A tleap script that builds the chain and sets N, CA, C and O, in Angstrom:
source leaprc.protein.ff14SB
mol = sequence {
  NMET ASP LEU GLN LEU ARG ILE GLU LEU LEU
  ILE LEU ALA LEU GLY LEU ILE PHE MET ILE
  VAL ARG MET VAL ASN LYS ASN LEU PHE SER
  LEU LYS LYS SER PHE PRO TRP LEU LEU LEU
  SER PHE ALA CYS LEU LEU MET VAL ILE PHE
  PRO ASN PHE ILE ASN TYR PHE SER LYS LEU
  LEU SER PHE LYS SER SER MET ASN PHE LEU
  PHE PHE GLY ALA ILE SER PHE LEU PHE PHE
  MET GLN ILE LEU ASN THR TYR LEU GLY THR
  ARG ARG ASP SER ASN VAL LYS MET LEU VAL
  GLN GLU LEU SER LEU LEU LYS ALA LYS VAL
  GLU GLU LEU GLU LYS ASP VAL ASN CLYS
}
set mol.1.N position { 0.849 -1.168 0.000 }
set mol.1.CA position { 0.000 0.000 0.000 }
set mol.1.C position { 0.900 1.239 0.000 }
set mol.1.O position { 1.883 1.298 0.739 }
set mol.2.N position { 0.565 2.206 -0.816 }
set mol.2.CA position { 1.327 3.429 -0.953 }
set mol.2.C position { 1.320 4.223 0.358 }
set mol.2.O position { 0.322 4.213 1.080 }
set mol.3.N position { 2.419 4.905 0.667 }
set mol.3.CA position { 2.542 5.648 1.913 }
set mol.3.C position { 1.517 6.773 1.994 }
set mol.3.O position { 0.935 7.006 3.053 }
set mol.4.N position { 1.294 7.464 0.894 }
set mol.4.CA position { 0.318 8.559 0.890 }
set mol.4.C position { -1.090 8.036 1.178 }
set mol.4.O position { -1.841 8.663 1.924 }
set mol.5.N position { -1.449 6.900 0.597 }
set mol.5.CA position { -2.758 6.303 0.855 }
set mol.5.C position { -2.879 5.872 2.318 }
set mol.5.O position { -3.932 6.040 2.932 }
set mol.6.N position { -1.815 5.323 2.865 }
set mol.6.CA position { -1.835 4.910 4.278 }
set mol.6.C position { -2.023 6.113 5.193 }
set mol.6.O position { -2.751 6.030 6.181 }
set mol.7.N position { -1.376 7.226 4.876 }
set mol.7.CA position { -1.523 8.435 5.690 }
set mol.7.C position { -2.951 8.967 5.590 }
set mol.7.O position { -3.533 9.378 6.593 }
set mol.8.N position { -3.513 8.962 4.386 }
set mol.8.CA position { -4.896 9.423 4.200 }
set mol.8.C position { -5.876 8.542 4.955 }
set mol.8.O position { -6.802 9.045 5.591 }
set mol.9.N position { -5.679 7.228 4.889 }
set mol.9.CA position { -6.564 6.313 5.616 }
set mol.9.C position { -6.405 6.462 7.128 }
set mol.9.O position { -7.380 6.342 7.869 }
set mol.10.N position { -5.190 6.720 7.585 }
set mol.10.CA position { -4.954 6.946 9.009 }
set mol.10.C position { -5.692 8.190 9.482 }
set mol.10.O position { -6.331 8.172 10.534 }
set mol.11.N position { -5.608 9.269 8.710 }
set mol.11.CA position { -6.320 10.502 9.060 }
set mol.11.C position { -7.824 10.267 9.044 }
set mol.11.O position { -8.539 10.751 9.922 }
set mol.12.N position { -8.306 9.528 8.052 }
set mol.12.CA position { -9.741 9.229 7.963 }
set mol.12.C position { -10.206 8.403 9.158 }
set mol.12.O position { -11.235 8.715 9.757 }
set mol.13.N position { -9.464 7.358 9.514 }
set mol.13.CA position { -9.855 6.491 10.631 }
set mol.13.C position { -9.823 7.250 11.951 }
set mol.13.O position { -10.749 7.136 12.754 }
set mol.14.N position { -8.770 8.021 12.178 }
set mol.14.CA position { -8.683 8.787 13.426 }
set mol.14.C position { -9.759 9.871 13.481 }
set mol.14.O position { -10.319 10.140 14.544 }
set mol.15.N position { -10.045 10.493 12.337 }
set mol.15.CA position { -11.126 11.485 12.286 }
set mol.15.C position { -12.479 10.862 12.583 }
set mol.15.O position { -13.301 11.459 13.279 }
set mol.16.N position { -12.715 9.673 12.065 }
set mol.16.CA position { -13.967 8.975 12.319 }
set mol.16.C position { -14.104 8.614 13.800 }
set mol.16.O position { -15.168 8.788 14.393 }
set mol.17.N position { -13.025 8.114 14.386 }
set mol.17.CA position { -13.052 7.778 15.814 }
set mol.17.C position { -13.316 9.034 16.641 }
set mol.17.O position { -14.144 9.019 17.552 }
set mol.18.N position { -12.615 10.114 16.324 }
set mol.18.CA position { -12.801 11.372 17.056 }
set mol.18.C position { -14.234 11.870 16.932 }
set mol.18.O position { -14.835 12.287 17.922 }
set mol.19.N position { -14.786 11.828 15.715 }
set mol.19.CA position { -16.143 12.319 15.486 }
set mol.19.C position { -17.173 11.489 16.263 }
set mol.19.O position { -18.091 12.048 16.865 }
set mol.20.N position { -17.026 10.170 16.253 }
set mol.20.CA position { -17.984 9.312 16.947 }
set mol.20.C position { -17.907 9.525 18.455 }
set mol.20.O position { -18.938 9.641 19.117 }
set mol.21.N position { -16.691 9.577 19.002 }
set mol.21.CA position { -16.534 9.789 20.446 }
set mol.21.C position { -17.096 11.143 20.849 }
set mol.21.O position { -17.734 11.267 21.894 }
set mol.22.N position { -16.862 12.159 20.025 }
set mol.22.CA position { -17.391 13.487 20.333 }
set mol.22.C position { -18.923 13.502 20.304 }
set mol.22.O position { -19.557 14.117 21.161 }
set mol.23.N position { -19.511 12.825 19.321 }
set mol.23.CA position { -20.972 12.778 19.233 }
set mol.23.C position { -21.566 12.020 20.419 }
set mol.23.O position { -22.631 12.389 20.915 }
set mol.24.N position { -20.894 10.967 20.878 }
set mol.24.CA position { -21.371 10.224 22.047 }
set mol.24.C position { -21.276 11.101 23.288 }
set mol.24.O position { -22.185 11.101 24.118 }
set mol.25.N position { -20.180 11.850 23.421 }
set mol.25.CA position { -20.016 12.731 24.580 }
set mol.25.C position { -21.056 13.839 24.622 }
set mol.25.O position { -21.462 14.264 25.704 }
set mol.26.N position { -21.494 14.314 23.459 }
set mol.26.CA position { -22.505 15.374 23.386 }
set mol.26.C position { -23.926 14.821 23.379 }
set mol.26.O position { -24.885 15.573 23.202 }
set mol.27.N position { -24.065 13.514 23.570 }
set mol.27.CA position { -25.366 12.837 23.566 }
set mol.27.C position { -26.123 13.013 22.250 }
set mol.27.O position { -27.353 13.050 22.236 }
set mol.28.N position { -25.382 13.121 21.149 }
set mol.28.CA position { -25.996 13.164 19.829 }
set mol.28.C position { -26.087 11.775 19.222 }
set mol.28.O position { -26.789 11.563 18.234 }
set mol.29.N position { -25.379 10.841 19.814 }
set mol.29.CA position { -25.256 9.481 19.299 }
set mol.29.C position { -25.215 8.567 20.505 }
set mol.29.O position { -24.439 8.809 21.429 }
set mol.30.N position { -26.031 7.523 20.522 }
set mol.30.CA position { -26.004 6.615 21.666 }
set mol.30.C position { -24.802 5.686 21.578 }
set mol.30.O position { -24.319 5.372 20.489 }
set mol.31.N position { -24.335 5.260 22.720 }
set mol.31.CA position { -23.175 4.378 22.758 }
set mol.31.C position { -23.480 3.056 22.065 }
set mol.31.O position { -22.622 2.475 21.401 }
set mol.32.N position { -24.712 2.590 22.230 }
set mol.32.CA position { -25.107 1.321 21.610 }
set mol.32.C position { -25.057 1.409 20.081 }
set mol.32.O position { -24.621 0.469 19.418 }
set mol.33.N position { -25.501 2.532 19.529 }
set mol.33.CA position { -25.496 2.679 18.070 }
set mol.33.C position { -24.120 3.038 17.527 }
set mol.33.O position { -23.863 2.872 16.335 }
set mol.34.N position { -23.240 3.524 18.382 }
set mol.34.CA position { -21.912 3.910 17.908 }
set mol.34.C position { -20.957 2.728 17.846 }
set mol.34.O position { -19.917 2.817 17.195 }
set mol.35.N position { -21.280 1.636 18.501 }
set mol.35.CA position { -20.369 0.499 18.577 }
set mol.35.C position { -19.967 -0.062 17.211 }
set mol.35.O position { -18.774 -0.261 16.980 }
set mol.36.N position { -20.913 -0.328 16.287 }
set mol.36.CA position { -20.488 -0.848 14.971 }
set mol.36.C position { -19.604 0.137 14.207 }
set mol.36.O position { -18.689 -0.276 13.493 }
set mol.37.N position { -19.870 1.429 14.352 }
set mol.37.CA position { -19.067 2.425 13.649 }
set mol.37.C position { -17.666 2.513 14.252 }
set mol.37.O position { -16.688 2.731 13.538 }
set mol.38.N position { -17.578 2.344 15.561 }
set mol.38.CA position { -16.256 2.307 16.183 }
set mol.38.C position { -15.473 1.080 15.726 }
set mol.38.O position { -14.269 1.161 15.478 }
set mol.39.N position { -16.161 -0.059 15.616 }
set mol.39.CA position { -15.496 -1.261 15.102 }
set mol.39.C position { -14.982 -1.048 13.685 }
set mol.39.O position { -13.873 -1.464 13.352 }
set mol.40.N position { -15.783 -0.405 12.857 }
set mol.40.CA position { -15.377 -0.127 11.484 }
set mol.40.C position { -14.156 0.787 11.453 }
set mol.40.O position { -13.226 0.553 10.681 }
set mol.41.N position { -14.154 1.814 12.275 }
set mol.41.CA position { -13.018 2.733 12.264 }
set mol.41.C position { -11.758 2.065 12.803 }
set mol.41.O position { -10.663 2.339 12.313 }
set mol.42.N position { -11.892 1.191 13.806 }
set mol.42.CA position { -10.722 0.462 14.291 }
set mol.42.C position { -10.231 -0.559 13.253 }
set mol.42.O position { -9.033 -0.830 13.169 }
set mol.43.N position { -11.147 -1.116 12.471 }
set mol.43.CA position { -10.740 -2.012 11.388 }
set mol.43.C position { -9.954 -1.244 10.330 }
set mol.43.O position { -8.963 -1.750 9.802 }
set mol.44.N position { -10.391 -0.026 10.020 }
set mol.44.CA position { -9.631 0.811 9.084 }
set mol.44.C position { -8.260 1.137 9.650 }
set mol.44.O position { -7.269 1.162 8.920 }
set mol.45.N position { -8.203 1.385 10.948 }
set mol.45.CA position { -6.927 1.658 11.603 }
set mol.45.C position { -5.995 0.450 11.517 }
set mol.45.O position { -4.795 0.598 11.283 }
set mol.46.N position { -6.555 -0.744 11.708 }
set mol.46.CA position { -5.753 -1.965 11.582 }
set mol.46.C position { -5.235 -2.153 10.158 }
set mol.46.O position { -4.106 -2.601 9.958 }
set mol.47.N position { -6.062 -1.810 9.168 }
set mol.47.CA position { -5.621 -1.936 7.775 }
set mol.47.C position { -4.460 -1.001 7.476 }
set mol.47.O position { -3.582 -1.328 6.677 }
set mol.48.N position { -4.456 0.168 8.120 }
set mol.48.CA position { -3.367 1.116 7.900 }
set mol.48.C position { -2.092 0.629 8.587 }
set mol.48.O position { -1.004 0.696 8.014 }
set mol.49.N position { -2.235 0.143 9.809 }
set mol.49.CA position { -1.063 -0.287 10.571 }
set mol.49.C position { -0.482 -1.572 9.993 }
set mol.49.O position { 0.736 -1.709 9.874 }
set mol.50.N position { -1.352 -2.513 9.636 }
set mol.50.CA position { -0.923 -3.791 9.066 }
set mol.50.C position { -1.473 -3.915 7.650 }
set mol.50.O position { -2.544 -4.493 7.464 }
set mol.51.N position { -0.768 -3.387 6.640 }
set mol.51.CA position { -1.328 -3.379 5.281 }
set mol.51.C position { -1.473 -4.770 4.661 }
set mol.51.O position { -2.273 -4.937 3.739 }
set mol.52.N position { -0.739 -5.758 5.126 }
set mol.52.CA position { -0.861 -7.108 4.571 }
set mol.52.C position { -2.007 -7.894 5.199 }
set mol.52.O position { -2.277 -9.028 4.802 }
set mol.53.N position { -2.672 -7.301 6.164 }
set mol.53.CA position { -3.805 -7.896 6.856 }
set mol.53.C position { -4.897 -8.305 5.869 }
set mol.53.O position { -5.420 -9.417 5.946 }
set mol.54.N position { -5.236 -7.421 4.956 }
set mol.54.CA position { -6.296 -7.681 3.974 }
set mol.54.C position { -5.886 -8.812 3.040 }
set mol.54.O position { -6.684 -9.710 2.773 }
set mol.55.N position { -4.670 -8.780 2.547 }
set mol.55.CA position { -4.212 -9.839 1.643 }
set mol.55.C position { -4.215 -11.199 2.329 }
set mol.55.O position { -4.601 -12.202 1.728 }
set mol.56.N position { -3.787 -11.231 3.580 }
set mol.56.CA position { -3.738 -12.493 4.322 }
set mol.56.C position { -5.135 -13.082 4.485 }
set mol.56.O position { -5.348 -14.261 4.203 }
set mol.57.N position { -6.086 -12.269 4.937 }
set mol.57.CA position { -7.432 -12.799 5.171 }
set mol.57.C position { -8.174 -13.085 3.872 }
set mol.57.O position { -8.988 -14.006 3.818 }
set mol.58.N position { -7.905 -12.314 2.832 }
set mol.58.CA position { -8.584 -12.614 1.565 }
set mol.58.C position { -8.097 -13.949 0.998 }
set mol.58.O position { -8.890 -14.706 0.439 }
set mol.59.N position { -6.810 -14.242 1.136 }
set mol.59.CA position { -6.296 -15.538 0.684 }
set mol.59.C position { -6.770 -16.661 1.599 }
set mol.59.O position { -7.064 -17.764 1.136 }
set mol.60.N position { -6.845 -16.377 2.903 }
set mol.60.CA position { -7.309 -17.376 3.867 }
set mol.60.C position { -8.756 -17.783 3.591 }
set mol.60.O position { -9.117 -18.951 3.740 }
set mol.61.N position { -9.577 -16.821 3.192 }
set mol.61.CA position { -10.987 -17.092 2.915 }
set mol.61.C position { -11.257 -17.394 1.445 }
set mol.61.O position { -12.414 -17.458 1.030 }
set mol.62.N position { -10.215 -17.578 0.665 }
set mol.62.CA position { -10.291 -17.995 -0.750 }
set mol.62.C position { -10.967 -16.984 -1.662 }
set mol.62.O position { -11.695 -17.372 -2.575 }
set mol.63.N position { -10.744 -15.705 -1.433 }
set mol.63.CA position { -11.221 -14.683 -2.353 }
set mol.63.C position { -10.200 -14.536 -3.470 }
set mol.63.O position { -9.002 -14.703 -3.242 }
set mol.64.N position { -10.663 -14.227 -4.674 }
set mol.64.CA position { -9.763 -14.082 -5.817 }
set mol.64.C position { -8.859 -12.862 -5.672 }
set mol.64.O position { -7.689 -12.896 -6.053 }
set mol.65.N position { -9.410 -11.788 -5.120 }
set mol.65.CA position { -8.602 -10.585 -4.913 }
set mol.65.C position { -8.975 -9.938 -3.588 }
set mol.65.O position { -10.027 -10.222 -3.015 }
set mol.66.N position { -8.114 -9.083 -3.124 }
set mol.66.CA position { -8.375 -8.414 -1.851 }
set mol.66.C position { -9.531 -7.423 -1.983 }
set mol.66.O position { -10.230 -7.166 -1.003 }
set mol.67.N position { -9.744 -6.864 -3.170 }
set mol.67.CA position { -10.876 -5.945 -3.368 }
set mol.67.C position { -12.204 -6.677 -3.220 }
set mol.67.O position { -13.157 -6.120 -2.676 }
set mol.68.N position { -12.279 -7.916 -3.694 }
set mol.68.CA position { -13.503 -8.697 -3.495 }
set mol.68.C position { -13.776 -8.896 -2.012 }
set mol.68.O position { -14.924 -8.830 -1.572 }
set mol.69.N position { -12.727 -9.138 -1.248 }
set mol.69.CA position { -12.861 -9.300 0.203 }
set mol.69.C position { -13.349 -8.008 0.846 }
set mol.69.O position { -14.212 -8.037 1.723 }
set mol.70.N position { -12.799 -6.874 0.413 }
set mol.70.CA position { -13.235 -5.583 0.964 }
set mol.70.C position { -14.689 -5.284 0.602 }
set mol.70.O position { -15.448 -4.794 1.437 }
set mol.71.N position { -15.076 -5.576 -0.636 }
set mol.71.CA position { -16.475 -5.373 -1.027 }
set mol.71.C position { -17.401 -6.280 -0.225 }
set mol.71.O position { -18.469 -5.852 0.213 }
set mol.72.N position { -17.000 -7.509 -0.037 }
set mol.72.CA position { -17.801 -8.430 0.762 }
set mol.72.C position { -17.940 -7.913 2.192 }
set mol.72.O position { -19.024 -7.961 2.773 }
set mol.73.N position { -16.845 -7.422 2.752 }
set mol.73.CA position { -16.890 -6.867 4.107 }
set mol.73.C position { -17.788 -5.653 4.199 }
set mol.73.O position { -18.542 -5.507 5.161 }
set mol.74.N position { -17.714 -4.775 3.201 }
set mol.74.CA position { -18.549 -3.572 3.207 }
set mol.74.C position { -20.028 -3.924 3.071 }
set mol.74.O position { -20.870 -3.365 3.773 }
set mol.75.N position { -20.337 -4.842 2.175 }
set mol.75.CA position { -21.730 -5.254 1.996 }
set mol.75.C position { -22.246 -5.960 3.242 }
set mol.75.O position { -23.394 -5.752 3.635 }
set mol.76.N position { -21.423 -6.785 3.865 }
set mol.76.CA position { -21.825 -7.468 5.100 }
set mol.76.C position { -22.083 -6.464 6.213 }
set mol.76.O position { -23.047 -6.598 6.966 }
set mol.77.N position { -21.223 -5.459 6.317 }
set mol.77.CA position { -21.406 -4.422 7.340 }
set mol.77.C position { -22.717 -3.676 7.122 }
set mol.77.O position { -23.476 -3.472 8.070 }
set mol.78.N position { -22.989 -3.269 5.891 }
set mol.78.CA position { -24.227 -2.549 5.590 }
set mol.78.C position { -25.453 -3.424 5.833 }
set mol.78.O position { -26.478 -2.936 6.309 }
set mol.79.N position { -25.355 -4.703 5.512 }
set mol.79.CA position { -26.448 -5.643 5.762 }
set mol.79.C position { -26.713 -5.756 7.264 }
set mol.79.O position { -27.863 -5.730 7.702 }
set mol.80.N position { -25.645 -5.881 8.043 }
set mol.80.CA position { -25.775 -5.956 9.500 }
set mol.80.C position { -26.410 -4.687 10.055 }
set mol.80.O position { -27.285 -4.759 10.918 }
set mol.81.N position { -25.977 -3.526 9.566 }
set mol.81.CA position { -26.529 -2.258 10.049 }
set mol.81.C position { -28.012 -2.140 9.698 }
set mol.81.O position { -28.792 -1.612 10.491 }
set mol.82.N position { -28.405 -2.621 8.530 }
set mol.82.CA position { -29.820 -2.557 8.149 }
set mol.82.C position { -30.663 -3.469 9.035 }
set mol.82.O position { -31.757 -3.089 9.451 }
set mol.83.N position { -30.163 -4.665 9.323 }
set mol.83.CA position { -30.894 -5.568 10.219 }
set mol.83.C position { -31.017 -4.944 11.604 }
set mol.83.O position { -32.080 -5.009 12.222 }
set mol.84.N position { -29.934 -4.340 12.097 }
set mol.84.CA position { -29.965 -3.700 13.411 }
set mol.84.C position { -30.953 -2.541 13.434 }
set mol.84.O position { -31.706 -2.399 14.397 }
set mol.85.N position { -30.966 -1.711 12.395 }
set mol.85.CA position { -31.906 -0.589 12.331 }
set mol.85.C position { -33.350 -1.073 12.230 }
set mol.85.O position { -34.246 -0.466 12.819 }
set mol.86.N position { -33.586 -2.152 11.495 }
set mol.86.CA position { -34.939 -2.704 11.405 }
set mol.86.C position { -35.396 -3.216 12.753 }
set mol.86.O position { -36.538 -2.985 13.151 }
set mol.87.N position { -34.528 -3.904 13.457 }
set mol.87.CA position { -34.852 -4.407 14.793 }
set mol.87.C position { -35.171 -3.257 15.750 }
set mol.87.O position { -36.176 -3.296 16.460 }
set mol.88.N position { -34.320 -2.246 15.765 }
set mol.88.CA position { -34.544 -1.123 16.677 }
set mol.88.C position { -35.801 -0.343 16.302 }
set mol.88.O position { -36.529 0.117 17.181 }
set mol.89.N position { -36.059 -0.193 15.010 }
set mol.89.CA position { -37.272 0.497 14.572 }
set mol.89.C position { -38.531 -0.264 14.955 }
set mol.89.O position { -39.519 0.340 15.375 }
set mol.90.N position { -38.504 -1.572 14.816 }
set mol.90.CA position { -39.657 -2.394 15.193 }
set mol.90.C position { -39.903 -2.319 16.691 }
set mol.90.O position { -41.046 -2.222 17.138 }
set mol.91.N position { -38.835 -2.365 17.454 }
set mol.91.CA position { -38.963 -2.269 18.912 }
set mol.91.C position { -39.503 -0.900 19.325 }
set mol.91.O position { -40.334 -0.799 20.227 }
set mol.92.N position { -39.026 0.145 18.660 }
set mol.92.CA position { -39.504 1.495 18.951 }
set mol.92.C position { -40.982 1.629 18.584 }
set mol.92.O position { -41.755 2.237 19.325 }
set mol.93.N position { -41.378 1.058 17.435 }
set mol.93.CA position { -42.780 1.123 17.020 }
set mol.93.C position { -43.695 0.433 18.021 }
set mol.93.O position { -44.774 0.941 18.326 }
set mol.94.N position { -43.275 -0.716 18.533 }
set mol.94.CA position { -44.111 -1.419 19.511 }
set mol.94.C position { -44.174 -0.644 20.826 }
set mol.94.O position { -45.208 -0.651 21.493 }
set mol.95.N position { -43.086 0.021 21.206 }
set mol.95.CA position { -43.113 0.851 22.417 }
set mol.95.C position { -44.042 2.045 22.245 }
set mol.95.O position { -44.775 2.393 23.170 }
set mol.96.N position { -44.022 2.679 21.070 }
set mol.96.CA position { -44.907 3.810 20.808 }
set mol.96.C position { -46.358 3.343 20.825 }
set mol.96.O position { -47.222 4.029 21.372 }
set mol.97.N position { -46.635 2.187 20.237 }
set mol.97.CA position { -48.001 1.653 20.226 }
set mol.97.C position { -48.491 1.407 21.648 }
set mol.97.O position { -49.627 1.741 21.984 }
set mol.98.N position { -47.633 0.821 22.483 }
set mol.98.CA position { -48.006 0.553 23.867 }
set mol.98.C position { -48.249 1.860 24.630 }
set mol.98.O position { -49.191 1.954 25.416 }
set mol.99.N position { -47.401 2.864 24.399 }
set mol.99.CA position { -47.582 4.149 25.083 }
set mol.99.C position { -48.856 4.850 24.639 }
set mol.99.O position { -49.529 5.472 25.461 }
set mol.100.N position { -49.204 4.766 23.364 }
set mol.100.CA position { -50.447 5.368 22.876 }
set mol.100.C position { -51.650 4.682 23.510 }
set mol.100.O position { -52.612 5.347 23.893 }
set mol.101.N position { -51.602 3.363 23.624 }
set mol.101.CA position { -52.707 2.642 24.253 }
set mol.101.C position { -52.842 3.019 25.727 }
set mol.101.O position { -53.953 3.226 26.214 }
set mol.102.N position { -51.722 3.109 26.438 }
set mol.102.CA position { -51.770 3.500 27.851 }
set mol.102.C position { -52.295 4.927 28.002 }
set mol.102.O position { -53.076 5.210 28.910 }
set mol.103.N position { -51.863 5.831 27.109 }
set mol.103.CA position { -52.341 7.209 27.161 }
set mol.103.C position { -53.837 7.280 26.902 }
set mol.103.O position { -54.541 8.055 27.549 }
set mol.104.N position { -54.329 6.484 25.968 }
set mol.104.CA position { -55.772 6.469 25.683 }
set mol.104.C position { -56.557 5.981 26.885 }
set mol.104.O position { -57.605 6.539 27.211 }
set mol.105.N position { -56.058 4.938 27.551 }
set mol.105.CA position { -56.739 4.442 28.748 }
set mol.105.C position { -56.724 5.484 29.859 }
set mol.105.O position { -57.727 5.663 30.550 }
set mol.106.N position { -55.609 6.169 30.038 }
set mol.106.CA position { -55.531 7.205 31.071 }
set mol.106.C position { -56.447 8.378 30.758 }
set mol.106.O position { -57.071 8.930 31.665 }
set mol.107.N position { -56.538 8.770 29.490 }
set mol.107.CA position { -57.456 9.851 29.110 }
set mol.107.C position { -58.901 9.461 29.383 }
set mol.107.O position { -59.685 10.270 29.877 }
set mol.108.N position { -59.247 8.230 29.061 }
set mol.108.CA position { -60.615 7.764 29.309 }
set mol.108.C position { -60.910 7.774 30.806 }
set mol.108.O position { -62.003 8.154 31.223 }
set mol.109.N position { -59.939 7.358 31.609 }
set mol.109.CA position { -60.133 7.335 33.062 }
set mol.109.C position { -60.249 8.754 33.614 }
set mol.109.O position { -61.058 8.994 34.510 }
set mol.110.N position { -59.463 9.697 33.102 }
set mol.110.CA position { -59.532 11.090 33.549 }
set mol.110.C position { -60.880 11.685 33.176 }
set mol.110.O position { -61.499 12.369 33.991 }
set mol.111.N position { -61.340 11.437 31.967 }
set mol.111.CA position { -62.645 11.950 31.541 }
set mol.111.C position { -63.757 11.375 32.405 }
set mol.111.O position { -64.701 12.082 32.758 }
set mol.112.N position { -63.649 10.096 32.747 }
set mol.112.CA position { -64.645 9.453 33.610 }
set mol.112.C position { -64.638 10.087 34.998 }
set mol.112.O position { -65.701 10.334 35.567 }
set mol.113.N position { -63.468 10.349 35.542 }
set mol.113.CA position { -63.368 10.976 36.857 }
set mol.113.C position { -63.870 12.415 36.824 }
set mol.113.O position { -64.482 12.870 37.791 }
set mol.114.N position { -63.628 13.141 35.738 }
set mol.114.CA position { -64.142 14.509 35.613 }
set mol.114.C position { -65.654 14.517 35.559 }
set mol.114.O position { -66.288 15.416 36.112 }
set mol.115.N position { -66.249 13.520 34.896 }
set mol.115.CA position { -67.714 13.436 34.841 }
set mol.115.C position { -68.272 13.176 36.232 }
set mol.115.O position { -69.294 13.748 36.611 }
set mol.116.N position { -67.595 12.302 37.004 }
set mol.116.CA position { -68.057 12.007 38.365 }
set mol.116.C position { -67.939 13.216 39.273 }
set mol.116.O position { -68.796 13.419 40.132 }
set mol.117.N position { -66.905 14.021 39.106 }
set mol.117.CA position { -66.700 15.204 39.936 }
set mol.117.C position { -67.717 16.273 39.573 }
set mol.117.O position { -68.181 16.993 40.456 }
set mol.118.N position { -68.077 16.398 38.305 }
set mol.118.CA position { -69.020 17.436 37.854 }
set mol.118.C position { -70.468 17.113 38.241 }
set mol.118.O position { -71.318 17.999 38.159 }
set mol.119.N position { -70.773 15.917 38.646 }
set mol.119.CA position { -72.151 15.529 39.004 }
set mol.119.C position { -72.543 16.084 40.296 }
set mol.119.O position { -73.665 15.859 40.750 }
savepdb mol mol.pdb
quit
């Protein structure tokens, strides 16, 4: 890997780590949702520090080229993130549904109590 490319990737990985940690500290990003992105940035950091890492694992897993391995990794990461977002969205939707039902029951009870007080 070319030295200039390694320096650019190092700056990118460190910038990504800094940005994620800063967003977590400012409560703009939850720690739970930042974990996969931190893993990705540390993986980029490992690729910069150990440039033969990609070639070794691509040959170990029988990929024809290291770019195929990187594309597979990127697609797998995006697939994982989509499954995680779908899970969290479904859980959030069920929580909102439950809260709306509880609010409706409480409103009905308040209206009933107001009718009893007005009598």
